[in-house]
N, CA, C and O atoms as CSV, one atom per row, in Angstrom:
chain,resi,resn,atom,element,x,y,z
A,1,MET,N,N,168.311,88.708,-275.464
A,1,MET,CA,C,167.851,90.071,-275.674
A,1,MET,C,C,168.253,90.528,-277.084
A,1,MET,O,O,169.391,90.334,-277.512
A,2,GLN,N,N,167.308,91.131,-277.787
A,2,GLN,CA,C,167.523,91.555,-279.154
A,2,GLN,C,C,168.249,92.902,-279.190
A,2,GLN,O,O,167.944,93.806,-278.413
A,3,ALA,N,N,169.202,93.016,-280.096
A,3,ALA,CA,C,169.942,94.264,-280.249
A,3,ALA,C,C,168.989,95.384,-280.681
A,3,ALA,O,O,167.993,95.136,-281.361
A,4,ALA,N,N,169.305,96.605,-280.282
A,4,ALA,CA,C,168.440,97.755,-280.560
A,4,ALA,C,C,168.199,97.940,-282.052
A,4,ALA,O,O,167.074,98.227,-282.461
A,5,HIS,N,N,169.243,97.778,-282.878
A,5,HIS,CA,C,169.053,97.994,-284.316
A,5,HIS,C,C,168.130,96.935,-284.919
A,5,HIS,O,O,167.419,97.224,-285.882
A,6,LEU,N,N,168.125,95.713,-284.375
A,6,LEU,CA,C,167.218,94.675,-284.870
A,6,LEU,C,C,165.779,94.979,-284.444
A,6,LEU,O,O,164.847,94.783,-285.225
A,7,ARG,N,N,165.597,95.455,-283.211
A,7,ARG,CA,C,164.258,95.848,-282.744
A,7,ARG,C,C,163.725,97.001,-283.583
A,7,ARG,O,O,162.564,96.995,-283.992
A,8,ASP,N,N,164.571,97.980,-283.837
A,8,ASP,CA,C,164.161,99.132,-284.637
A,8,ASP,C,C,163.816,98.712,-286.064
A,8,ASP,O,O,162.840,99.192,-286.640
A,9,GLY,N,N,164.611,97.824,-286.621
A,9,GLY,CA,C,164.344,97.328,-287.971
A,9,GLY,C,C,163.018,96.598,-288.041
A,9,GLY,O,O,162.254,96.794,-288.986
A,10,ALA,N,N,162.733,95.762,-287.059
A,10,ALA,CA,C,161.457,95.039,-287.013
A,10,ALA,C,C,160.294,96.017,-286.852
A,10,ALA,O,O,159.242,95.843,-287.467
A,11,ALA,N,N,160.486,97.043,-286.025
A,11,ALA,CA,C,159.440,98.053,-285.833
A,11,ALA,C,C,159.201,98.831,-287.130
A,11,ALA,O,O,158.056,99.124,-287.476
A,12,ALA,N,N,160.267,99.163,-287.840
A,12,ALA,CA,C,160.141,99.889,-289.108
A,12,ALA,C,C,159.392,99.036,-290.136
A,12,ALA,O,O,158.534,99.542,-290.858
A,13,GLU,N,N,159.718,97.748,-290.199
A,13,GLU,CA,C,159.025,96.861,-291.142
A,13,GLU,C,C,157.554,96.712,-290.778
A,13,GLU,O,O,156.705,96.646,-291.667
A,14,ALA,N,N,157.238,96.658,-289.490
A,14,ALA,CA,C,155.840,96.576,-289.056
A,14,ALA,C,C,155.089,97.855,-289.431
A,14,ALA,O,O,153.951,97.781,-289.896
A,15,LEU,N,N,155.700,99.017,-289.240
A,15,LEU,CA,C,155.087,100.288,-289.640
A,15,LEU,C,C,154.837,100.307,-291.147
A,15,LEU,O,O,153.770,100.713,-291.607
A,16,ALA,N,N,155.830,99.864,-291.901
A,16,ALA,CA,C,155.709,99.847,-293.358
A,16,ALA,C,C,154.590,98.908,-293.797
A,16,ALA,O,O,153.804,99.255,-294.679
A,17,ALA,N,N,154.509,97.731,-293.197
A,17,ALA,CA,C,153.465,96.764,-293.553
A,17,ALA,C,C,152.080,97.349,-293.264
A,17,ALA,O,O,151.174,97.235,-294.089
A,18,ARG,N,N,151.916,97.973,-292.098
A,18,ARG,CA,C,150.626,98.592,-291.763
A,18,ARG,C,C,150.268,99.693,-292.769
A,18,ARG,O,O,149.120,99.814,-293.195
A,19,HIS,N,N,151.262,100.482,-293.133
A,19,HIS,CA,C,151.038,101.572,-294.097
A,19,HIS,C,C,150.560,101.001,-295.434
A,19,HIS,O,O,149.599,101.503,-296.017
A,20,LEU,N,N,151.217,99.973,-295.909
A,20,LEU,CA,C,150.825,99.364,-297.180
A,20,LEU,C,C,149.427,98.763,-297.095
A,20,LEU,O,O,148.621,98.918,-298.013
A,21,GLU,N,N,149.144,98.077,-295.991
A,21,GLU,CA,C,147.814,97.481,-295.811
A,21,GLU,C,C,146.731,98.556,-295.757
A,21,GLU,O,O,145.636,98.359,-296.284
A,22,GLN,N,N,147.027,99.678,-295.130
A,22,GLN,CA,C,146.056,100.783,-295.067
A,22,GLN,C,C,145.781,101.367,-296.449
A,22,GLN,O,O,144.755,102.009,-296.672
A,23,HIS,N,N,146.718,101.135,-297.376
A,23,HIS,CA,C,146.548,101.616,-298.748
A,23,HIS,C,C,146.112,100.494,-299.689
A,23,HIS,O,O,146.252,100.614,-300.906
A,24,GLY,N,N,145.586,99.411,-299.132
A,24,GLY,CA,C,144.956,98.368,-299.933
A,24,GLY,C,C,145.835,97.217,-300.391
A,24,GLY,O,O,145.353,96.330,-301.095
A,25,LEU,N,N,147.101,97.201,-300.017
A,25,LEU,CA,C,147.963,96.091,-300.402
A,25,LEU,C,C,147.824,94.958,-299.384
A,25,LEU,O,O,147.481,95.187,-298.224
A,26,THR,N,N,148.090,93.757,-299.831
A,26,THR,CA,C,148.090,92.587,-298.964
A,26,THR,C,C,149.524,92.098,-298.830
A,26,THR,O,O,150.185,91.838,-299.836
A,27,ILE,N,N,150.010,91.969,-297.613
A,27,ILE,CA,C,151.362,91.456,-297.385
A,27,ILE,C,C,151.305,89.937,-297.534
A,27,ILE,O,O,150.512,89.272,-296.868
A,28,ILE,N,N,152.152,89.391,-298.415
A,28,ILE,CA,C,152.139,87.941,-298.618
A,28,ILE,C,C,153.410,87.261,-298.108
A,28,ILE,O,O,153.433,86.041,-297.949
A,29,ALA,N,N,154.453,88.025,-297.854
A,29,ALA,CA,C,155.675,87.447,-297.280
A,29,ALA,C,C,156.492,88.556,-296.629
A,29,ALA,O,O,156.421,89.724,-297.010
A,30,ARG,N,N,157.269,88.144,-295.633
A,30,ARG,CA,C,158.152,89.078,-294.917
A,30,ARG,C,C,159.538,88.459,-294.803
A,30,ARG,O,O,159.684,87.242,-294.684
A,31,ASN,N,N,160.535,89.302,-294.839
A,31,ASN,CA,C,161.926,88.901,-294.617
A,31,ASN,C,C,162.319,87.664,-295.425
A,31,ASN,O,O,162.743,86.650,-294.870
A,32,VAL,N,N,162.173,87.766,-296.711
A,32,VAL,CA,C,162.553,86.682,-297.614
A,32,VAL,C,C,164.054,86.784,-297.852
A,32,VAL,O,O,164.556,87.804,-298.324
A,33,ARG,N,N,164.752,85.719,-297.521
A,33,ARG,CA,C,166.217,85.724,-297.629
A,33,ARG,C,C,166.702,84.608,-298.536
A,33,ARG,O,O,166.092,83.545,-298.647
A,34,CYS,N,N,167.802,84.888,-299.165
A,34,CYS,CA,C,168.548,83.870,-299.897
A,34,CYS,C,C,170.020,84.244,-299.742
A,34,CYS,O,O,170.346,85.327,-299.256
A,35,ARG,N,N,170.886,83.358,-300.151
A,35,ARG,CA,C,172.311,83.696,-300.100
A,35,ARG,C,C,172.545,84.912,-300.984
A,35,ARG,O,O,172.328,84.869,-302.195
A,36,GLY,N,N,172.985,85.982,-300.368
A,36,GLY,CA,C,173.315,87.188,-301.116
A,36,GLY,C,C,172.220,88.232,-301.206
A,36,GLY,O,O,172.429,89.280,-301.818
A,37,GLY,N,N,171.041,87.979,-300.609
A,37,GLY,CA,C,169.994,88.979,-300.738
A,37,GLY,C,C,168.863,88.823,-299.747
A,37,GLY,O,O,168.728,87.794,-299.084
A,38,GLU,N,N,168.046,89.875,-299.658
A,38,GLU,CA,C,166.870,89.858,-298.791
A,38,GLU,C,C,165.842,90.853,-299.307
A,38,GLU,O,O,166.186,91.932,-299.788
A,39,VAL,N,N,164.574,90.470,-299.198
A,39,VAL,CA,C,163.450,91.371,-299.454
A,39,VAL,C,C,162.719,91.525,-298.130
A,39,VAL,O,O,162.375,90.532,-297.489
A,40,ASP,N,N,162.483,92.761,-297.721
A,40,ASP,CA,C,161.824,93.001,-296.442
A,40,ASP,C,C,160.358,92.584,-296.465
A,40,ASP,O,O,159.898,91.867,-295.577
A,41,LEU,N,N,159.624,93.035,-297.484
A,41,LEU,CA,C,158.206,92.727,-297.600
A,41,LEU,C,C,157.871,92.399,-299.046
A,41,LEU,O,O,158.438,92.972,-299.976
A,42,ILE,N,N,156.939,91.468,-299.220
A,42,ILE,CA,C,156.378,91.201,-300.544
A,42,ILE,C,C,154.880,91.394,-300.399
A,42,ILE,O,O,154.246,90.821,-299.514
A,43,ALA,N,N,154.322,92.217,-301.289
A,43,ALA,CA,C,152.908,92.569,-301.198
A,43,ALA,C,C,152.227,92.393,-302.548
A,43,ALA,O,O,152.873,92.325,-303.594
A,44,ASP,N,N,150.910,92.323,-302.489
A,44,ASP,CA,C,150.075,92.230,-303.683
A,44,ASP,C,C,149.206,93.475,-303.714
A,44,ASP,O,O,148.479,93.752,-302.759
A,45,ASP,N,N,149.277,94.226,-304.807
A,45,ASP,CA,C,148.436,95.432,-304.905
A,45,ASP,C,C,147.235,95.209,-305.817
A,45,ASP,O,O,146.530,96.155,-306.169
A,46,GLY,N,N,147.003,93.941,-306.200
A,46,GLY,CA,C,145.887,93.603,-307.073
A,46,GLY,C,C,146.281,93.540,-308.533
A,46,GLY,O,O,145.703,92.771,-309.301
A,47,ARG,N,N,147.244,94.329,-308.919
A,47,ARG,CA,C,147.740,94.330,-310.294
A,47,ARG,C,C,149.146,93.765,-310.381
A,47,ARG,O,O,149.490,93.067,-311.335
A,48,SER,N,N,149.945,94.070,-309.390
A,48,SER,CA,C,151.366,93.709,-309.419
A,48,SER,C,C,151.795,93.065,-308.112
A,48,SER,O,O,151.174,93.237,-307.063
A,49,LEU,N,N,152.861,92.331,-308.219
A,49,LEU,CA,C,153.564,91.835,-307.048
A,49,LEU,C,C,154.574,92.912,-306.695
A,49,LEU,O,O,155.320,93.372,-307.560
A,50,VAL,N,N,154.603,93.319,-305.433
A,50,VAL,CA,C,155.425,94.450,-305.023
A,50,VAL,C,C,156.476,93.983,-304.020
A,50,VAL,O,O,156.146,93.495,-302.940
A,51,PHE,N,N,157.739,94.138,-304.392
A,51,PHE,CA,C,158.861,93.816,-303.511
A,51,PHE,C,C,159.279,95.124,-302.853
A,51,PHE,O,O,159.581,96.105,-303.533
A,52,VAL,N,N,159.294,95.129,-301.518
A,52,VAL,CA,C,159.464,96.385,-300.784
A,52,VAL,C,C,160.738,96.359,-299.943
A,52,VAL,O,O,160.967,95.445,-299.151
A,53,GLU,N,N,161.545,97.374,-300.138
A,53,GLU,CA,C,162.727,97.598,-299.298
A,53,GLU,C,C,162.350,98.664,-298.274
A,53,GLU,O,O,161.917,99.757,-298.639
A,54,VAL,N,N,162.515,98.345,-296.999
A,54,VAL,CA,C,162.200,99.280,-295.916
A,54,VAL,C,C,163.517,99.822,-295.381
A,54,VAL,O,O,164.410,99.059,-295.014
A,55,ARG,N,N,163.629,101.143,-295.339
A,55,ARG,CA,C,164.868,101.772,-294.855
A,55,ARG,C,C,164.540,102.752,-293.744
A,55,ARG,O,O,163.678,103.619,-293.888
A,56,LEU,N,N,165.238,102.598,-292.645
A,56,LEU,CA,C,165.074,103.455,-291.484
A,56,LEU,C,C,166.383,104.193,-291.231
A,56,LEU,O,O,167.458,103.595,-291.193
A,57,ARG,N,N,166.265,105.492,-291.061
A,57,ARG,CA,C,167.407,106.306,-290.642
A,57,ARG,C,C,166.949,107.151,-289.480
A,57,ARG,O,O,165.931,107.838,-289.565
A,58,LYS,N,N,167.690,107.105,-288.402
A,58,LYS,CA,C,167.327,107.907,-287.231
A,58,LYS,C,C,167.943,109.293,-287.282
A,58,LYS,O,O,167.470,110.215,-286.618
A,59,ASN,N,N,169.000,109.439,-288.070
A,59,ASN,CA,C,169.573,110.769,-288.248
A,59,ASN,C,C,170.172,110.838,-289.646
A,59,ASN,O,O,170.438,109.809,-290.268
A,60,GLY,N,N,170.379,112.043,-290.130
A,60,GLY,CA,C,170.868,112.232,-291.485
A,60,GLY,C,C,172.378,112.330,-291.600
A,60,GLY,O,O,172.899,112.748,-292.633
A,61,ARG,N,N,173.081,111.946,-290.547
A,61,ARG,CA,C,174.531,112.099,-290.535
A,61,ARG,C,C,175.199,111.417,-291.727
A,61,ARG,O,O,176.171,111.937,-292.275
A,62,PHE,N,N,174.679,110.249,-292.134
A,62,PHE,CA,C,175.277,109.522,-293.260
A,62,PHE,C,C,174.350,109.532,-294.466
A,62,PHE,O,O,174.427,108.634,-295.305
A,63,GLY,N,N,173.483,110.518,-294.570
A,63,GLY,CA,C,172.500,110.602,-295.636
A,63,GLY,C,C,171.171,110.077,-295.139
A,63,GLY,O,O,171.116,109.380,-294.125
A,64,GLY,N,N,170.125,110.398,-295.826
A,64,GLY,CA,C,168.798,109.950,-295.424
A,64,GLY,C,C,168.547,108.509,-295.822
A,64,GLY,O,O,169.435,107.822,-296.328
A,65,ALA,N,N,167.327,108.064,-295.586
A,65,ALA,CA,C,166.956,106.683,-295.876
A,65,ALA,C,C,167.100,106.365,-297.367
A,65,ALA,O,O,167.560,105.281,-297.725
A,66,ALA,N,N,166.716,107.290,-298.226
A,66,ALA,CA,C,166.802,107.041,-299.675
A,66,ALA,C,C,168.242,106.836,-300.123
A,66,ALA,O,O,168.514,105.999,-300.985
A,67,ALA,N,N,169.162,107.595,-299.544
A,67,ALA,CA,C,170.571,107.494,-299.926
A,67,ALA,C,C,171.169,106.132,-299.580
A,67,ALA,O,O,172.199,105.740,-300.127
A,68,SER,N,N,170.514,105.421,-298.672
A,68,SER,CA,C,171.066,104.130,-298.250
A,68,SER,C,C,170.683,102.976,-299.178
A,68,SER,O,O,171.152,101.854,-298.992
A,69,ILE,N,N,169.832,103.244,-300.179
A,69,ILE,CA,C,169.465,102.191,-301.133
A,69,ILE,C,C,170.401,102.298,-302.337
A,69,ILE,O,O,170.051,102.842,-303.384
A,70,THR,N,N,171.581,101.765,-302.147
A,70,THR,CA,C,172.622,101.838,-303.167
A,70,THR,C,C,172.330,100.854,-304.304
A,70,THR,O,O,171.439,100.012,-304.194
A,71,ALA,N,N,173.082,100.970,-305.386
A,71,ALA,CA,C,172.936,100.023,-306.505
A,71,ALA,C,C,173.201,98.598,-306.041
A,71,ALA,O,O,172.531,97.665,-306.483
A,72,SER,N,N,174.154,98.431,-305.172
A,72,SER,CA,C,174.464,97.097,-304.645
A,72,SER,C,C,173.311,96.554,-303.805
A,72,SER,O,O,172.995,95.368,-303.892
A,73,LYS,N,N,172.680,97.401,-302.997
A,73,LYS,CA,C,171.520,96.991,-302.204
A,73,LYS,C,C,170.368,96.613,-303.128
A,73,LYS,O,O,169.683,95.618,-302.894
A,74,GLN,N,N,170.155,97.395,-304.164
A,74,GLN,CA,C,169.103,97.087,-305.136
A,74,GLN,C,C,169.323,95.709,-305.745
A,74,GLN,O,O,168.380,94.930,-305.884
A,75,GLN,N,N,170.566,95.405,-306.107
A,75,GLN,CA,C,170.861,94.100,-306.703
A,75,GLN,C,C,170.592,92.957,-305.728
A,75,GLN,O,O,170.159,91.883,-306.145
A,76,ARG,N,N,170.843,93.171,-304.437
A,76,ARG,CA,C,170.563,92.127,-303.439
A,76,ARG,C,C,169.059,91.902,-303.280
A,76,ARG,O,O,168.621,90.769,-303.082
A,77,VAL,N,N,168.275,92.963,-303.364
A,77,VAL,CA,C,166.817,92.831,-303.296
A,77,VAL,C,C,166.309,92.096,-304.534
A,77,VAL,O,O,165.472,91.200,-304.428
A,78,ILE,N,N,166.810,92.472,-305.695
A,78,ILE,CA,C,166.406,91.829,-306.949
A,78,ILE,C,C,166.764,90.339,-306.932
A,78,ILE,O,O,165.963,89.502,-307.348
A,79,LEU,N,N,167.957,90.014,-306.456
A,79,LEU,CA,C,168.379,88.611,-306.352
A,79,LEU,C,C,167.425,87.816,-305.467
A,79,LEU,O,O,167.007,86.719,-305.836
A,80,ALA,N,N,167.081,88.354,-304.316
A,80,ALA,CA,C,166.169,87.657,-303.407
A,80,ALA,C,C,164.776,87.518,-304.021
A,80,ALA,O,O,164.120,86.492,-303.841
A,81,ALA,N,N,164.323,88.541,-304.741
A,81,ALA,CA,C,163.017,88.475,-305.407
A,81,ALA,C,C,163.014,87.372,-306.457
A,81,ALA,O,O,162.063,86.595,-306.539
A,82,GLN,N,N,164.063,87.299,-307.253
A,82,GLN,CA,C,164.161,86.251,-308.272
A,82,GLN,C,C,164.195,84.864,-307.634
A,82,GLN,O,O,163.565,83.931,-308.131
A,83,HIS,N,N,164.918,84.737,-306.553
A,83,HIS,CA,C,165.011,83.474,-305.834
A,83,HIS,C,C,163.633,83.065,-305.305
A,83,HIS,O,O,163.237,81.907,-305.440
A,84,TRP,N,N,162.906,84.006,-304.706
A,84,TRP,CA,C,161.577,83.721,-304.176
A,84,TRP,C,C,160.619,83.322,-305.294
A,84,TRP,O,O,159.846,82.377,-305.139
A,85,LEU,N,N,160.664,84.037,-306.421
A,85,LEU,CA,C,159.780,83.717,-307.545
A,85,LEU,C,C,160.064,82.335,-308.131
A,85,LEU,O,O,159.166,81.683,-308.663
A,86,ALA,N,N,161.293,81.904,-308.031
A,86,ALA,CA,C,161.660,80.577,-308.548
A,86,ALA,C,C,161.308,79.467,-307.559
A,86,ALA,O,O,161.287,78.294,-307.932
A,87,GLY,N,N,161.034,79.821,-306.310
A,87,GLY,CA,C,160.750,78.823,-305.277
A,87,GLY,C,C,159.365,79.005,-304.702
A,87,GLY,O,O,158.364,78.685,-305.344
A,88,ASP,N,N,159.312,79.525,-303.476
A,88,ASP,CA,C,158.035,79.667,-302.761
A,88,ASP,C,C,157.002,80.495,-303.524
A,88,ASP,O,O,155.802,80.249,-303.399
A,89,GLY,N,N,157.439,81.446,-304.290
A,89,GLY,CA,C,156.511,82.331,-305.000
A,89,GLY,C,C,156.272,81.953,-306.443
A,89,GLY,O,O,155.801,82.780,-307.224
A,90,ARG,N,N,156.583,80.722,-306.821
A,90,ARG,CA,C,156.493,80.357,-308.242
A,90,ARG,C,C,155.111,80.544,-308.838
A,90,ARG,O,O,154.991,80.756,-310.045
A,91,ARG,N,N,154.057,80.470,-308.021
A,91,ARG,CA,C,152.714,80.681,-308.581
A,91,ARG,C,C,152.515,82.138,-309.009
A,91,ARG,O,O,151.566,82.441,-309.732
A,92,HIS,N,N,153.386,83.029,-308.578
A,92,HIS,CA,C,153.320,84.446,-308.955
A,92,HIS,C,C,154.304,84.796,-310.082
A,92,HIS,O,O,154.395,85.955,-310.486
A,93,ALA,N,N,155.031,83.809,-310.583
A,93,ALA,CA,C,156.156,84.076,-311.493
A,93,ALA,C,C,155.766,84.822,-312.767
A,93,ALA,O,O,156.610,85.499,-313.353
A,94,ASN,N,N,154.526,84.720,-313.208
A,94,ASN,CA,C,154.122,85.378,-314.460
A,94,ASN,C,C,153.457,86.731,-314.239
A,94,ASN,O,O,152.955,87.337,-315.186
A,95,ARG,N,N,153.449,87.202,-313.013
A,95,ARG,CA,C,152.822,88.487,-312.702
A,95,ARG,C,C,153.786,89.642,-312.926
A,95,ARG,O,O,155.005,89.474,-312.896
A,96,ALA,N,N,153.219,90.799,-313.147
A,96,ALA,CA,C,154.024,92.019,-313.223
A,96,ALA,C,C,154.615,92.269,-311.834
A,96,ALA,O,O,153.962,92.026,-310.819
A,97,CYS,N,N,155.837,92.748,-311.800
A,97,CYS,CA,C,156.527,93.010,-310.529
A,97,CYS,C,C,156.984,94.460,-310.470
A,97,CYS,O,O,157.251,95.098,-311.489
A,98,ARG,N,N,157.063,94.949,-309.252
A,98,ARG,CA,C,157.512,96.319,-309.020
A,98,ARG,C,C,158.375,96.325,-307.758
A,98,ARG,O,O,158.153,95.539,-306.837
A,99,PHE,N,N,159.349,97.210,-307.730
A,99,PHE,CA,C,160.220,97.368,-306.563
A,99,PHE,C,C,159.964,98.741,-305.956
A,99,PHE,O,O,160.237,99.772,-306.570
A,100,ASP,N,N,159.433,98.730,-304.734
A,100,ASP,CA,C,159.119,99.966,-304.017
A,100,ASP,C,C,160.061,100.138,-302.839
A,100,ASP,O,O,160.751,99.204,-302.429
A,101,ALA,N,N,160.076,101.332,-302.313
A,101,ALA,CA,C,160.828,101.617,-301.087
A,101,ALA,C,C,159.917,102.348,-300.114
A,101,ALA,O,O,159.166,103.248,-300.490
A,102,ILE,N,N,160.002,101.944,-298.873
A,102,ILE,CA,C,159.352,102.666,-297.790
A,102,ILE,C,C,160.486,103.276,-296.977
A,102,ILE,O,O,161.332,102.561,-296.440
A,103,LEU,N,N,160.496,104.587,-296.891
A,103,LEU,CA,C,161.569,105.311,-296.215
A,103,LEU,C,C,161.047,105.908,-294.921
A,103,LEU,O,O,160.001,106.557,-294.895
A,104,LEU,N,N,161.779,105.683,-293.866
A,104,LEU,CA,C,161.406,106.223,-292.559
A,104,LEU,C,C,162.603,106.966,-291.987
A,104,LEU,O,O,163.687,106.405,-291.825
A,105,ASP,N,N,162.387,108.213,-291.691
A,105,ASP,CA,C,163.394,108.977,-290.955
A,105,ASP,C,C,162.889,109.045,-289.522
A,105,ASP,O,O,162.286,110.033,-289.103
A,106,GLY,N,N,163.149,107.974,-288.781
A,106,GLY,CA,C,162.628,107.798,-287.433
A,106,GLY,C,C,161.439,106.859,-287.461
A,106,GLY,O,O,160.867,106.598,-288.519
A,107,LEU,N,N,161.071,106.357,-286.301
A,107,LEU,CA,C,159.949,105.420,-286.188
A,107,LEU,C,C,158.642,106.191,-285.967
A,107,LEU,O,O,158.022,106.101,-284.908
A,108,ASP,N,N,158.247,106.940,-286.978
A,108,ASP,CA,C,157.077,107.797,-286.889
A,108,ASP,C,C,156.187,107.528,-288.098
A,108,ASP,O,O,156.567,107.829,-289.230
A,109,ALA,N,N,155.005,106.963,-287.864
A,109,ALA,CA,C,154.086,106.618,-288.945
A,109,ALA,C,C,153.691,107.841,-289.781
A,109,ALA,O,O,153.345,107.702,-290.954
A,110,ALA,N,N,153.738,109.013,-289.196
A,110,ALA,CA,C,153.378,110.231,-289.917
A,110,ALA,C,C,154.479,110.680,-290.873
A,110,ALA,O,O,154.257,111.557,-291.708
A,111,ARG,N,N,155.663,110.082,-290.755
A,111,ARG,CA,C,156.802,110.501,-291.584
A,111,ARG,C,C,157.252,109.396,-292.534
A,111,ARG,O,O,158.444,109.255,-292.807
A,112,ILE,N,N,156.306,108.619,-293.035
A,112,ILE,CA,C,156.624,107.551,-293.984
A,112,ILE,C,C,156.594,108.126,-295.393
A,112,ILE,O,O,155.664,108.840,-295.768
A,113,GLU,N,N,157.614,107.807,-296.157
A,113,GLU,CA,C,157.644,108.159,-297.581
A,113,GLU,C,C,157.619,106.852,-298.367
A,113,GLU,O,O,158.474,105.991,-298.163
A,114,TRP,N,N,156.658,106.700,-299.254
A,114,TRP,CA,C,156.491,105.498,-300.064
A,114,TRP,C,C,156.842,105.844,-301.506
A,114,TRP,O,O,156.171,106.659,-302.139
A,115,ILE,N,N,157.878,105.230,-302.009
A,115,ILE,CA,C,158.299,105.472,-303.393
A,115,ILE,C,C,157.950,104.240,-304.213
A,115,ILE,O,O,158.600,103.201,-304.103
A,116,ARG,N,N,156.922,104.367,-305.032
A,116,ARG,CA,C,156.510,103.281,-305.925
A,116,ARG,C,C,157.478,103.259,-307.108
A,116,ARG,O,O,157.812,104.302,-307.672
A,117,GLY,N,N,157.921,102.061,-307.473
A,117,GLY,CA,C,158.847,101.953,-308.596
A,117,GLY,C,C,160.188,102.608,-308.290
A,117,GLY,O,O,160.770,103.271,-309.148
A,118,ALA,N,N,160.671,102.424,-307.077
A,118,ALA,CA,C,161.921,103.061,-306.643
A,118,ALA,C,C,163.109,102.639,-307.491
A,118,ALA,O,O,164.034,103.421,-307.717
A,119,PHE,N,N,163.078,101.406,-307.957
A,119,PHE,CA,C,164.127,100.909,-308.861
A,119,PHE,C,C,163.555,99.754,-309.644
A,119,PHE,O,O,162.479,99.252,-309.321
A,120,ASP,N,N,164.268,99.325,-310.678
A,120,ASP,CA,C,163.775,98.188,-311.465
A,120,ASP,C,C,164.846,97.138,-311.631
A,120,ASP,O,O,166.006,97.343,-311.274
A,121,ALA,N,N,164.442,96.015,-312.175
A,121,ALA,CA,C,165.326,94.851,-312.250
A,121,ALA,C,C,166.221,94.854,-313.471
A,121,ALA,O,O,166.910,93.865,-313.723
A,122,SER,N,N,166.234,95.920,-314.227
A,122,SER,CA,C,167.081,95.919,-315.439
A,122,SER,C,C,168.502,96.326,-315.161
A,122,SER,O,O,169.322,96.371,-316.077
């Protein structure tokens, strides 16, 4: 049996993927992991390769979803993106890249906030 937080995380990523697809992006990879990092979704928007961090918060007790994307979390996403581009995604290595965030305060498709260019790799 899957833990509730893992089920919720998978549901949040599925909501985020559907939202991106409804806005014309194509999901090309999910849950890309390497030692020290993870990217939730990798998408193609036609111009750029988009690495997406999905954050779900059910309550604001410890800050909202945006507050949970710390500098350290950003570095782990960037590390995983670089790892993917050097391996499975090498055919995309020369494309422009962007780091977006999909923020969910609850599992409600009507309450999705999409921040394009939420952070960068510099």
